[in-house]
C-alpha positions in Angstrom: 12.6 12.5 6.7 11.9 9.8 4.2 8.4 9.3 3.0 7.5 6.7 0.0 3.4 6.5 -1.5 2.5 2.8 -1.7 0.1 0.0 -2.8 -1.0 -1.2 0.3 -3.1 -4.8 0.7 -3.6 -8.1 1.9 -2.0 -10.6 0.7 -5.4 -12.3 -0.8 -5.9 -8.6 -2.5 -2.5 -8.9 -4.2 -3.1 -12.4 -5.7 -6.0 -11.1 -7.3 -4.8 -8.2 -8.2 -1.8 -10.1 -10.1 -4.1 -12.9 -12.0 -7.2 -11.1 -12.9 -6.8 -7.7 -12.6 -9.7 -5.6 -14.1 -9.1 -1.5 -14.2 -13.3 -1.6 -13.9 -13.4 -3.2 -10.4 -10.1 -3.3 -8.5 -7.9 -1.4 -7.8 -4.1 -0.6 -6.0 -5.3 1.3 -2.7 -2.3 4.3 -2.1 -1.4 4.6 1.2 1.9 7.0 2.3 4.1 6.5 4.7 6.2 8.8 6.2 9.3 8.0 8.3 10.0 10.6 11.5 13.5 9.6 12.8 16.3 7.2 11.4 14.7 3.9 13.0 11.0 4.6 10.9 13.2 5.6 7.4 14.9 2.0 7.9 11.7 0.5 8.2 10.0 2.0 5.2 13.3 1.6 3.1 13.2 -2.3 4.5 9.2 -2.6 3.3 10.3 -0.6 -0.4 13.2 -3.0 -1.0 10.6 -5.8 -0.5 8.2 -4.6 -2.4 10.8 -3.6 -5.5 11.8 -7.9 -4.7 8.2 -9.0 -5.2 7.6 -6.6 -8.1 5.8 -7.5 -11.4 5.3 -6.4 -15.1 1.3 -5.6 -15.7 -0.2 -3.9 -18.4 3.0 -2.0 -19.0 3.4 -1.2 -15.8 5.8 -2.4 -13.0 3.8 -2.7 -10.0 5.3 -2.5 -6.7 2.6 -3.6 -4.0 3.3 -4.0 -0.1 1.6 -6.1 2.0 0.1 -5.8 5.0 1.3 -8.8 6.4 5.2 -7.1 5.4 4.3 -3.8 7.4 3.0 -5.8 10.3 6.4 -8.2 10.5 8.5 -4.8 10.4 6.7 -2.2 12.2 4.4 -4.1 14.8 6.7 -4.5 17.4 8.4 -1.3 17.2 6.1 1.5 16.3 5.8 5.1 16.6 8.8 5.5 13.7 6.3 5.9 11.1 3.2 7.7 10.2 0.7 6.2 7.9 -1.6 8.6 5.9 -4.4 7.9 3.4 -2.3 9.5 -0.4 -5.8 10.3 -2.4 -8.7 9.3 -3.7 -7.3 5.8 -4.5 -6.8 4.5 -1.1 -9.3 1.8 0.6 -10.8 4.6 3.1 -12.0 7.0 0.7 -12.8 4.6 -2.3 -15.2 3.1 0.4 -16.6 6.3 1.5 -17.3 7.4 -2.3 -18.9 4.0 -2.9 -21.1 4.4 -0.2 -21.7 8.4 -1.2 -22.9 7.0 -5.5 -24.5 3.9 -4.1 -27.0 6.2 -1.4 -25.8 3.8 1.3 
């Protein structure tokens, strides 16, 4: 079984993060992928390879984002081999919930 914690973003988010990153207002949303079998492991390896090929350095850190569009292209037509999960509080869903709680919405 293979797993990978990724930064899962859309193409637009990736461009914004790359060009105008501000740690006060922007974040790299974490997401967890776990392969359930060899096909899933291959899908995760392919996503990881693409992320590393498109990696960039930002404020001394290497950023390896995984695009939602790549996930859809690689896993979309062959589902059932990878499980996705939130990885920590630093993912989109948890941030949305926390923002709503903190702002009383």
